[in-house]
C-alpha positions in Angstrom: 47.4 22.8 -41.0 44.7 23.4 -43.6 42.0 21.4 -41.8 42.7 23.4 -38.6 42.3 26.6 -40.6 39.1 25.5 -42.3 37.5 24.0 -39.2 34.4 25.9 -38.2 34.0 27.5 -41.6 30.8 27.0 -43.5 30.7 24.9 -46.7 30.1 28.2 -48.6 33.2 29.8 -47.1 35.4 26.9 -48.1 33.8 26.8 -51.6 34.6 30.5 -52.1 38.2 29.9 -51.0 38.6 27.0 -53.4 36.8 28.8 -56.2 39.0 31.9 -55.8 42.1 29.7 -55.6 41.4 28.3 -59.0 41.4 31.8 -60.4 44.6 32.9 -58.8 46.7 29.7 -58.8 48.0 27.6 -61.6 46.0 24.4 -61.8 48.9 22.3 -60.5 49.2 24.6 -57.5 45.5 24.2 -56.8 45.8 20.5 -57.2 48.7 20.5 -54.8 46.6 22.5 -52.3 43.7 20.0 -52.6 46.0 17.1 -52.2 47.5 18.6 -49.0 44.0 19.3 -47.6 42.9 15.7 -48.6 45.9 14.2 -46.7 45.1 16.2 -43.6 41.4 15.1 -43.7 42.5 11.5 -44.1 44.4 11.9 -40.8 41.2 13.1 -39.2 39.5 9.8 -40.0 36.1 9.0 -41.6 34.3 12.1 -40.5 37.0 14.4 -42.0 37.0 12.4 -45.2 33.3 12.5 -45.6 33.2 16.2 -45.2 36.0 16.7 -47.7 34.3 14.4 -50.2 31.0 16.3 -49.9 32.8 19.7 -50.4 34.8 18.4 -53.4 31.7 16.9 -55.0 29.8 20.2 -54.7 32.8 22.2 -55.9 33.3 19.9 -59.0 29.6 20.2 -59.9 29.6 24.0 -59.7 32.8 24.3 -61.7 31.3 22.1 -64.5 28.2 24.3 -64.6 30.1 27.6 -64.7 32.6 26.3 -67.2 29.8 25.0 -69.5 27.9 28.2 -69.3 31.0 30.3 -70.1 32.0 27.9 -73.0 28.6 28.7 -74.6 29.1 32.4 -73.9 25.8 32.6 -72.0 24.9 34.8 -69.1 23.1 33.5 -66.0 20.0 35.4 -67.3 20.1 33.6 -70.6 20.5 30.2 -68.9 17.6 31.1 -66.6 15.4 32.0 -69.6 16.3 28.8 -71.4 15.7 26.6 -68.4 12.6 28.3 -66.9 14.5 28.9 -63.7 14.9 32.2 -62.0 18.2 33.9 -62.5 18.7 33.9 -58.7 18.4 30.1 -58.7 21.1 29.8 -61.3 23.2 32.2 -59.3 22.8 30.3 -56.1 23.6 27.0 -57.8 26.8 28.6 -59.2 27.7 30.0 -55.8 27.4 26.6 -54.3 24.8 27.7 -51.7 21.8 26.0 -53.3 20.9 22.3 -52.9 19.3 21.7 -56.3 17.1 18.7 -56.9 17.9 16.2 -59.7 15.1 17.7 -61.7 16.5 21.2 -61.4 20.0 19.9 -62.4 18.4 18.1 -65.4 16.6 21.3 -66.5 19.8 23.2 -66.1 21.8 20.6 -68.0 19.4 20.8 -70.9 19.6 24.6 -71.0 23.4 24.2 -71.2 23.1 21.6 -74.0 24.6 19.0 -71.6 23.6 15.7 -70.1 23.3 15.0 -66.5 25.3 11.8 -65.8 26.7 9.9 -62.9 30.3 8.8 -63.1 32.5 6.7 -60.9 35.1 8.4 -58.7 38.6 8.5 -60.0 41.2 7.1 -57.6 
């Protein structure tokens, strides 16, 4: 059902829905929704799974950036000033519409007093 609804939507549209869902739903409800979408993409085979994983990776990264900025009580403007990036770049990254380079992410991480790391996927 969910994969049929989301078919044809841009990555940004899906990101917005997932992002807004986390604000309106309890986390367990959101996790249930993601689990249901994940099951349906598994049924679609490797292509569906690859698309879901790419969206989830982007969503996870954006949430980490926004959560860290908010935990430090910083505005996008303040993060931009500390990182040397334009505020519009920070905004586009947080919206999930930018495709930042590793260098940009490292600069952003330093401005957020964080470290850019690669971790294994959890099963």
